N, C-alpha and C positions, 0 to 999 in steps of 0.2 A: 293410737296415735299413730301407727304404721296404719291401720283401714283404715281412719281419716285422709292419710297422705295419699294412698292407692283413689279414693272416690275423688278425689282434687283432679289431680292427674289425670283419671277417667274421662272427667266432664269438661278438662279443659280442653283435650285434646278433641273428644268433640265437636267442639267446638269449632277448633282447627278447621279439623278433616275436611265440614260441611263446609265450610266458609271456606274451602277450595274447593270442593265437589271431586275429591278426589275417590271415595269408595266404588262408584262406578268407571276408574281409570282403569285399563293393564297398563304395566309395563313399556310396551312396548305404544301403546297411546300416549303415554306421558315423554314420550325423546319427540312429540312433536306437537309445539306450542297451542296449532287445531286440530282435533283427532279426525277434522272430515280431510286432509292435506292427503296427497299421494305419498310415498315412501319416500323420501328423499332420495335423488341420486348420490350412490357413494362415489368417492375418490380414492381409492384405493395406493394404497405406498406401500413400497419395501423404505428401511431406513436409505438403503445408496439413494433410492428415486427419489429425495425428500431432499436428500443433502443436493444432489443435483440438482432442482429447482431450485434451491433457495443460494444455489451460486449464479445460476443462470441471469438473474434478471437483478440484482444484488444491489441496489442506489449505492448502499458505501463502498463497493467492492467496483464498479464504478468509479465513483469519483476518487478511487484512492487510487486508480490505474494509470491516470495522469499524470501521478508525479515521476511517473518513470516515463511517461510521453514526455514533456517537460525536462526531466536530465537528456532525453536523445537530445534533444534540438539544444537544449545549453555544450553540449558535447562538442555538438556540429559549431555552435560558434565562438567556441573558445579553437578549435582547429584551424576555426577563415582569421585570423588571425596571419596565418603562413601560408593563405592563399594569396598570385601575383596579384595587384592590381593596373590595369591600365589608365594612362590621361595622355586627353590630347588637350593645347592648348590654341590659342587663334585671336591677335590681337593686331590691331592697327593702331599707329599714332604719327601726330604731327609735333613737328617744334620751329616754331620760330624767333630765331635770339640774337642779339647782337653781339657784333665781335669787336672786340678789342683791338687789335693784330692791325699795324700799320698797312700789310701786305693783302688784308683781306678783303674779298675778291668778289663777290658785293658783301658791302659792314653787316649786311643782312644776312643772316644762317638761314636757311630753312632746309628742313630733311623730314622726307617719309619714311614710314619706317612698317611694312608688313613684316608678321613675327606669327609663324605655325611650328608648332614642337611637339613629339609626341617622346612617350615613355613605358617602358615598366618598371615596377618597382618588387621587390619579392624581402621576405624576411622566413631565411631556413632556421631548420629546431635546433643546430645550433648557436645559433642568436649571429650569425650571420647575417647583412645588411646590404642586398647588392641594389645596384640605382642603371638604368639605360637610358639617355638620354639623346633626341634625335631634333635638332635645333636646326632651325633655317632662319632669316630675314632677309629682305626686298630695301635696298634702303636704293629713296630718291635725292639726293641733294641740293642744293643752288650754286652749292660754293665752284666758279674754276677752277682751283687747283683739283677738285678732285680727279683722280686716275681711272675708277670704274665708274658711269655713271650713266643710270641705274647699277646700283655692284649688288650681289648675292653671293649671299654666306652659309656655307652647311656646315657644321661643326657635329661628332657623336662622340658621345663619352661616357666610360662604365664606370661608377664606383664602389666601391665594395671598404666596408669597414666593418672589423670584425676583431668582435671582444676578448683577452687575452685574461684578464682576471673575472672582474664581476657579469654575471646573465653569456659564461660560458657554460658550453656543455649541451646534452638532450638532455636530460632530467629537468636541468632549472629552469630551460626553457618551452619545458611539457609537461611543467607542476600543473600550471592550472584545467589541463587535458584530463592529467589520472586525478585529481580531486574532482571534475566534471561528472569522470566514469568512477568514483565511487560516491557522488550526490546520486549521478542514475542509479546503481547498486543498490544505494539505500533506499532508494523511492522502490525501487523492486521488492525491496525485504519488508517494508512497512507495509506493502500490499499482500505479499504473501501472509503477514503474522494478520492484515485486516480477514482470510479469505483462512487462517484458522480457525480467528475467533466465531466468523460464521458458522464452521463445518460445528464446534463446539455447542455454541446457543442455538443451531439445528437438533444435532441428535438430546443435550439434553430435551429441548420442549416435546421431538418427538416421543423421548419416552414416558414423562411425564402426561402426554395426551393417554399412552400403554398403558399408564397404571392407572387413573383414573376410567378406564374405561374397564379394567379388573377387578378395581376396589368398587364400581358397578357393580360387577357380576357376582359380587360378595357381599355386599347390600342389600341381592337382588333374591338369590338364595337365606338369606337368613330370614330375609322378610318373607317368603315360601314357610319355611320353620316356622315363624311365628300361628301364618296362618295355620297349618298345618296342626297345631299342637293346641290354634284357638278351637279351630272343629271338634277337638278330642274331646277337649275339656266344657266344648257344648255340649258333645254326647251323652257325658259322665254329669253333669250337672242336670241334662232332662229327668234321668235317670234316680236323679239323688246320690250315687257318689260322692261327688263335689258339693262343697260350700259354694254360693254364686260369687264368695269374691273375687273365688278365681278365677272367674270370666272374666270379670273387671282385668284383675292382673296381668290375664291373655290380647283382652279387647286392647289396654291401656300400649301393650309394648308389640301390638300389631301395627299401632297407628301411631309408632315414635319410630318404626325402622319405615313407615311411610313416609314417613321428615326427609330420614336418612337417607332415603332411595331418588327422594324428587330433590338436597340436596347434592347427590352423586352427578343426580342428570346436568344438572346445572354446570359444575364443574367440569365438566366432560366436554360443554358444550363453550366452555372459557374456554378449556385449553387446546381444543378444534379450533378457535380462531388466533389463539394467538399460533398457530405452526398453522396455520392460515396467512398470517401477516409476516409471521416467517420466510414463508416458501414463496410470500411477493404475489398470493392472492388474494388482489381489492376489492375487500368486504364487500363495495360500495356497488358490486356487481355483480352479475348472475352466477357466475361461477360460484359462489361464496356460499350459494344453498346447499353443494355438494355434500356431504358429511364426506369429512375424512376417515379409511380406514385402516390404519397400520397393520401390516402383513407381517411386521417379524415382533415375533415375543423375547421377553431376555433369559439368556441362558445362563449358564453359571457353569464354569469350567473351576469345577473341584480341585484339578490337577495343572490349575496355573500357577505357575514359581518368576517372579521377575527376576532377569540377572539385573541386579539394580547396578551394577559396578557397568555392564556393560550401557546399558538407557543414560548413565550420564555419557558416555564419551558418543556416544547417539545422539545427544540431545546438544552438547555442544558442539557441533557440527551441521546439528537440523535448524534451532532455531533462528527464528529472523532475529528475533532481538537483541540477539547475540550474537548475530554475524555482523547488523548492522551498527553496534556500537563499534566491536572491530574496524570494521571502514573507518568512522567516523575519526577510531587513532590512526590509520594507515594513512591519512588523509595528512592528520597534525602530522605526522612523523612528515608526510612531505614538504609541507610548508614550515618544518620546523628545517631539514634542509634547504631550502631555498633562500629563507631567512639567512646562515651562515653565506651564502655565497653574499649577499647580497649585504655583506661586512667586508670584502673586498673593493678597495678600489678600483675606480673605470678606466684600464687599460686597454685602450683600442688603436688597432690593427686599424692605418685608413689609406686608400692607393685610391688611381684615378688613373685614367688612359685613357685618350684618345685623340681622335683622327679633324684633320680642318681641313676645308680648303673654299675657294673665294671665283667667282665671274665674273662676268658686267661689260658692256660696252667700255669700251677702251677710249679715252678723253684725251686729245694734244695737250699734252703741258710747257707752255715755252721756257726753256730756262733762260738767266738773270743770261743781261747783256746782247742780247739780240742773238742768245744761239739758238742749234735748231732743237724743233718741236721733236716730245720722246711720248711715247704712249706706255702704259703697264703690258706687263709681257702677257697678263690673266683676261687678255681681251675672250668675250666669252655669253654666253645666256646659262642660264641653270642649271644645265646638263650639264657643262664645262666646269659649273660649280661641282656638283657631286663627281666626276670623272676624279678631279682633283681630291677628290675626296677618300677614295679609296684607290689614290695611287699608292697612298702610306708615307710620299715621303713631306708631309707635313702632319706633324700630330705635336702633341704632349701628354706626361706623365708626372705623375706624384709619387711619393709612397711618406708614410714616415710613422709617428706614436704622438696618439693624446692624452693626457693621464690630468686626471679629477677624483677628486676623495675630500667629501665633506668636514673638516676639523672637528673633531669629538667626534663625530658619526652616530652621535645618539641615539638619532630614530629606527636607527635599520639595531643594535643592538637593546632599546627597548621592544622594537615588536621578535628581535627575538625570543628573550626572556619571557615574552609574553606565552610564545605558542609551547615554546617549553614546557610554561605553567601548567599551559591548557592540553597540554601533553600527559602531565603525570598526574591530573586532573580523570581525564580518560582512562588511563588503565584503574584509579583506582578505581573510580564504578564500574570498568569491564571487570576486575576481580572480587566486589560487590553481586557483581551480576552472576557472576558463575559460580556463587556461594549460592545465593536465591537456584538457580537452578538446582543444585545438587541438592536442596531441603529442597526445593520440589520432587523431583525425579523418587528421594527415599518416603516424602510424605506419602503420593503416590502410589505409591508402591505394596507402602503398605499398609494405605487403605481399602487396595487391594485386596489382600490377606485379609483383614478383617470382617471385608464383606463377605468373601466368601466363608470365612468359623461364624458370620450372622447366619447367613441363611442355613448353612449347617443344621445350628443350632434351631433356628425357627422351622426347619421341618420338624427337627425329633418334638418345638413341643406341641407344632399346628397338629403330628399325631399323639401326642396326647391327648389334646383337647382334641378330640375327636374320639377316642377312646372312653374320655370322661363323660363325654355328650351321651353316649351309646351306654353307658353305663348306667346315665341314670334315667333316661329314658323307660330302660327295664324297670327301673326300680320305680317310674309315676306309674311304668302300666301295674306293678304291681301293688298301686297305694304307700309305697314303701317313701315316696319324694311328695314334692311341691311341683306348683308351674312356676312357681319364682324360681325353684333350684333348676327346675330344666330350661326355663329362660335366663339363666343367668350363665348357663353351661353352654346355652347357643352365642351370646356374646362373647364371652367367653374364647368360641371357636370363631366368628365372623373376625375378632381381633387380631389372635395365630396365624387366618388367611391372610389378610390384610398386613401383617404383620411383614409375612415368608412371602407376597410380592412387593413389597417394597423394600425388600434385601435384596432381591432378585433385580429387581430397577436401578439401586445403589450400587451393583454390583456392576451392572453397565457403564453407570453414569462414571464411578471411578474411576472406567479404562478408559473414558471417554475422555476422562482430566485428566490420564498418563497422555492418552494419546498425544492433547494440547500441549502437557507441556515437554513432551519430543519433538514435536510439531510431523508427528505421525501421518497425519491428513490424506499430504500428497500420494504418499506411499501406500496407504491403505484404503481409500479413495480413487485410487491412481488419474488424480489432477495432474495437470497440464495445463501453464500456465507461459503464454509468452507475451509481457506489456509489451515489447517492443513491435513486432508485428500489429499491435492490433489497432483499425483504424478509426 
């Protein structure tokens, strides 16, 4: 039964290999789809260079950076609430109306007015609102009793409103600015989190390619061993010291390892494309024809000991997601403080101070009973009106308190309760995230130590596999073993070699996982980000 199975494997393998035309190809030729092509151009990259390329033009990172830019503009928008504003106004009007007085002259009054006004107003961080207004009017009337016609009136007023309870204080009035600052910081932290993810993905992809390349070398060496054994078996079959079945076994194994090598080469190409995609090399451009050659090799520090407590503290001061959640909680506490202030009644101190002046063309107005004609003492032009304004002889002032309080005040109470509940929710989320970070750090540190032990065990197993194969080959030379046993030990050696490579790769990927858990990529790769200055 065993012989029949070997024959089936042999003939099926011959059919597969002949269909592919593999017998005439070397390992180097199999790396190219067309053996006649020149050797492809090599793109040699260290891990640091690969990470730099991945960060340079990453679309996801570019998109994330806009959040911080938008946040910066929102801060400017909130600060603009306290910018002064200037107003200018010019109007002209005319009014004609009947006059009911029997002494009116004429009985139809006609007034023409030209009005111009300039003002500036501003809200201060303390909540104070002030306004300065300069107002002017030119009045022309047909009334015979008008003392000044036309008459120029000028008036300047300074109005002040100072909240004493509700909306009083710098912190209350700058609440939206503080929150916008936090939102900007949150966007920057999200941007940093995206950078950490890209670095993590790039490192893992890089090490995956390294594994496939080194594993391909294992497959290649395994094929060479099988071919060497095939030649020795053939020589012994030719001289009659071994049965032909041994030759079939050797040839079938050579064919099987040819297939393994072909598949390994294909996996290298797939991983090469994956890394090119990660570092933003467009696969539809000529640059993608270059083959990436990783220059770094997986190294293992057997003495590496992770200080878990120190790593946890480091994670809690560097993790973007944790810091972002803290910023959210800070914003919610600002909102609570603002909403508490809104429970107070609106008690405002109001005050105003103004100066005025008039002038115009004095008209003689006769006194009753045929008395003398009198004129207004403010005869003059617009300039005289301004002189009267600045003389400080004509003024008005007002000061007082204004109180407003909604009965029940349910709206403000509801907003305060809602903000408190949201803050409590964020606090629980923050504590839960903190627990998750502690767990992630502990697991990452433990995995590193596990991988160190795996590497040591794999190296011991590899040493024994080498020794077992060497011993079995010695037995084969003196006729105390079969080609089947030698091939089996060769397979065991190849598996142990792949396992040892995988353990070293896993160790480096575990270091990468810890780096992501600690958000240490910025320090380890000296990454400096300035989203606020990006254009």
